[in-house]
C-alpha positions in Angstrom: -8.7 -20.9 0.9 -9.0 -18.7 -2.2 -8.4 -14.9 -1.9 -11.6 -13.3 -2.9 -10.3 -9.9 -2.9 -7.4 -10.7 -4.9 -7.0 -11.4 -8.5 -4.4 -14.0 -8.0 -3.9 -14.9 -11.8 -3.2 -11.3 -12.7 -0.5 -11.0 -9.9 3.4 -12.0 -10.0 4.4 -14.8 -8.3 6.5 -12.7 -5.8 3.5 -10.5 -5.2 1.4 -13.8 -4.4 4.2 -15.0 -2.1 4.3 -11.6 -0.3 0.4 -11.8 0.4 0.5 -15.2 1.5 3.3 -14.2 4.0 1.3 -11.4 5.3 -1.8 -13.4 5.8 0.0 -16.2 7.5 2.1 -13.7 9.9 -1.0 -11.9 10.5 -3.0 -15.2 11.3 0.1 -16.3 13.9 -0.2 -12.9 15.7 -4.0 -13.5 16.3 -3.3 -17.0 17.4 -0.8 -15.9 20.0 -2.3 -12.7 21.2 -3.6 -13.1 24.7 -7.0 -11.7 26.1 -6.7 -8.3 27.7 -5.0 -8.1 30.8 -2.7 -11.2 30.2 1.0 -11.1 29.2 2.1 -12.0 25.6 3.9 -14.9 25.1 6.3 -13.3 22.7 9.3 -11.3 23.8 9.5 -7.8 23.1 12.5 -8.5 20.3 10.1 -11.1 18.5 7.3 -8.3 18.4 9.6 -5.9 17.1 10.9 -8.4 14.5 7.1 -9.3 13.3 6.5 -5.3 13.0 9.7 -5.1 10.9 8.8 -8.3 8.7 5.3 -6.5 8.1 7.0 -3.2 7.4 9.3 -4.9 4.8 6.4 -6.8 3.2 4.4 -3.5 2.7 7.5 -1.9 1.4 8.0 -4.2 -1.2 4.2 -4.5 -2.1 4.2 -0.7 -2.8 7.5 -1.2 -4.8 5.8 -3.7 -7.0 2.6 -1.6 -7.4 5.0 1.3 -8.6 4.0 3.6 -5.7 6.5 6.3 -5.1 8.3 6.3 -1.7 7.0 8.9 0.4 10.2 9.8 1.9 12.1 10.5 -1.4 12.0 14.2 -2.5 9.7 15.2 -5.3 11.7 16.8 -8.3 10.6 19.9 -10.2 11.2 18.5 -13.6 9.2 15.3 -12.5 5.9 17.4 -13.3 2.8 18.0 -11.4 1.0 15.0 -9.9 -2.2 16.4 -9.8 -4.7 17.5 -12.7 -7.3 20.1 -12.8 -10.7 18.7 -13.7 -13.2 21.0 -15.2 -16.9 19.8 -14.2 -18.9 22.9 -15.0 -17.1 23.4 -18.7 -16.1 27.2 -17.7 -12.7 26.8 -18.6 -13.6 25.6 -22.2 -16.1 28.6 -22.4 -13.3 31.1 -21.6 -10.6 29.4 -24.1 -13.4 29.5 -26.9 -14.2 33.2 -26.4 -10.5 34.2 -26.1 -9.8 32.2 -29.4 -12.8 34.3 -31.4 
């Protein structure tokens, strides 16, 4: 079944493997999830291992995208991560009048 939401040709082999692992693991979880009120056939340790696997997959996908780790500090010499966008042009007007 093709991934409609992912452009698999532009992705690296590693990223495609991670996507498929996440999809298969999610399908297994859906298949073994019991109806409400019934006990899960999985042990607590297996459930924790599955959560850990999802966390590792997500962390590696973030690394491949180049996202910064939110737990790491932001250093002052890194520069600002936000830009000021002037929608009405008022900043340009002020700069022009100062130059004149």
